[in-house]
C-alpha positions in Angstrom: 1.4 12.0 14.8 2.1 15.7 14.1 1.1 17.5 11.0 2.8 20.9 10.2 2.3 23.4 7.4 5.4 24.5 5.6 3.8 26.8 3.0 2.4 26.5 -0.5 1.3 22.8 -0.9 3.8 21.4 1.5 2.9 19.7 4.8 5.1 17.6 7.0 3.7 14.5 8.7 5.8 13.2 11.6 5.5 10.0 13.6 7.9 8.1 15.9 8.7 5.9 12.9 9.4 8.5 10.2 8.7 11.8 8.4 6.7 12.4 5.2 6.8 15.7 3.3 4.6 16.7 0.4 5.4 18.9 -2.6 8.6 20.5 -1.2 9.2 23.1 -4.0 9.4 25.9 -1.4 12.7 27.5 -2.4 11.3 28.6 -5.8 8.4 30.3 -3.9 10.7 32.3 -1.6 10.4 30.0 1.4 12.9 27.9 3.3 13.4 24.3 2.0 12.7 21.3 4.2 16.2 19.7 4.8 16.1 16.4 2.8 18.3 14.8 5.5 15.4 15.0 8.0 12.9 13.5 5.6 12.2 9.8 5.0 9.6 10.1 2.3 8.7 12.8 -0.2 5.3 12.7 -1.8 5.1 14.7 -5.1 1.6 15.3 -6.4 2.9 16.6 -9.7 6.2 16.9 -11.7 8.6 19.3 -10.0 12.3 20.0 -9.6 13.2 19.6 -5.9 16.1 18.5 -3.8 15.1 15.2 -2.3 18.5 14.0 -1.2 18.5 10.3 -0.4 14.9 10.2 0.8 12.5 7.8 -0.7 10.5 9.6 -3.4 6.9 8.7 -4.5 5.7 10.6 -7.5 3.2 8.4 -9.2 0.2 6.0 -8.7 0.9 2.8 -6.9 1.0 1.2 -3.4 3.9 1.7 -1.1 4.9 0.7 2.5 7.7 2.7 4.0 8.6 3.8 7.6 5.3 2.6 9.0 3.3 4.5 6.4 0.9 2.8 4.0 0.6 5.0 0.9 -1.7 4.7 -2.1 -1.3 7.0 -5.1 -4.0 7.5 -7.7 -3.6 9.3 -11.0 -6.1 12.0 -11.7 -6.7 15.0 -13.9 -4.7 18.2 -13.1 -6.6 21.4 -12.3 -6.0 23.0 -15.7 -5.2 19.7 -17.5 -6.9 17.9 -20.3 -9.5 15.3 -19.2 -7.6 12.5 -21.0 -4.2 13.4 -19.3 -4.1 12.2 -15.7 -0.8 13.7 -14.6 -1.5 14.6 -11.0 -1.5 12.2 -8.1 -3.9 12.0 -5.1 -2.5 10.2 -2.1 -4.0 8.2 0.8 -1.6 8.0 3.6 -2.3 5.7 6.6 -0.3 5.4 9.8 -1.9 3.4 12.6 -5.5 4.4 12.8 -5.1 7.8 11.1 -6.0 8.1 7.4 -5.0 11.2 5.5 -5.8 12.3 1.9 -3.6 14.7 0.0 -5.1 16.1 -3.2 -2.5 18.4 -4.8 -3.6 20.6 -7.7 -6.3 18.3 -9.0 -9.3 19.1 -11.1 -12.3 19.9 -8.8 -14.1 16.6 -9.5 -13.6 13.2 -7.9 -15.1 9.9 -9.2 -17.0 7.3 -7.2 -14.1 4.9 -7.9 -11.6 7.4 -6.4 -13.8 8.0 -3.4 -14.1 4.2 -2.8 -10.3 3.9 -3.0 -9.8 6.7 -0.5 -12.3 5.2 1.8 -12.8 6.8 5.2 -10.6 9.8 5.6 -9.8 11.5 8.9 -7.7 14.4 7.6 -7.8 16.0 4.2 -5.0 18.3 2.9 -6.3 20.5 0.0 -5.2 23.6 -1.8 -7.8 26.4 -2.0 -6.1 29.5 -3.6 -7.7 29.4 -7.1 -7.0 31.9 -9.9 -6.2 29.1 -12.4 -3.3 27.9 -10.2 -5.3 25.4 -8.2 -8.9 24.8 -6.9 -10.7 27.8 -5.8 -12.9 28.0 -2.6 -16.0 26.6 -4.4 -14.2 23.7 -6.0 -12.2 22.8 -2.9 -15.3 22.9 -0.7 -17.1 20.6 -3.2 -14.2 18.0 -2.9 -14.2 18.4 0.9 -17.9 17.6 1.1 -17.5 14.5 -1.1 -14.6 13.1 0.9 -16.2 14.0 4.2 -13.2 14.1 6.5 -13.2 15.0 10.2 -10.5 17.7 9.6 -9.6 19.7 6.6 -6.2 21.4 6.4 -6.3 24.1 3.7 -3.1 25.0 1.8 -1.9 27.2 -1.0 -3.7 30.4 -0.1 -2.5 34.0 0.0 0.5 34.5 2.2 2.8 37.6 2.2 5.9 35.5 2.5 5.1 33.1 -0.3 6.0 34.4 -3.8 3.3 32.6 -5.9 3.6 33.2 -9.7 -0.2 33.8 -9.6 -1.9 35.7 -6.8 -3.9 33.4 -4.5 -7.2 34.0 -2.7 -7.4 34.6 1.0 -8.1 31.6 3.2 -11.2 33.5 4.4 -12.9 32.8 1.0 -12.6 29.0 1.6 -13.7 29.3 5.2 -16.8 31.3 4.3 -17.7 28.9 1.5 -17.3 25.7 3.6 -19.1 27.2 6.6 -17.8 24.9 9.3 -16.0 25.6 12.6 -12.4 26.8 12.4 -9.5 26.3 14.9 -6.0 27.7 14.6 -3.0 25.6 15.7 0.8 25.7 15.4 0.6 22.0 14.4 -2.1 19.3 14.4 -1.3 16.8 17.1 -3.2 13.5 16.5 -3.7 10.9 19.1 -6.5 8.5 20.0 -9.8 10.3 20.3 -8.3 13.7 19.6 -10.1 14.4 16.3 -13.4 16.3 16.2 -16.6 14.4 15.7 -17.8 16.8 12.9 -16.0 18.5 10.0 -13.6 21.2 11.2 -11.1 23.5 9.4 -7.7 23.5 11.1 -5.7 26.5 10.1 -2.0 25.7 10.7 0.6 28.3 11.3 3.2 28.2 8.5 6.4 26.8 10.1 
């Protein structure tokens, strides 16, 4: 399995059986869209206008099996949303022995019930840019510690090429707040026994 960072809140998960892409609203942020023809499944953590072509689209809570991926979506409160309105979706994505959590722009709290549903997580993908757009470094670090993955892939931080409508904080803020080892990779390549034993930030180069 390979995980690549496309920018903003978009990652691409590729296996021999298929390709999953999250939150592909890149064009509106000045980045290059992921070609829908090369994607089997799009995961949308919130309502957005995107070109998904003929790919299978998951945009709400539920359980799904597609292209070798077991996907579970859970409705939760959005970062700036009302407590009673659960209009953001957290995803648990399982392929083989690898378990991935994708939070999207959720409120920086997670319930015991949600933690139990997520279960053991190997890789957590989480936005960290703050400033009212998404979780800030403190909120994201709190979620990371509760989920307790082996690897955290931060997304949605300051990037000169990405035209966010609201300025985003530097990734350094999150790294400093979390205080764990950091490695930089072009992509995260996962195979048996390849993940670190203790929590590590993997900074992926935007592709």
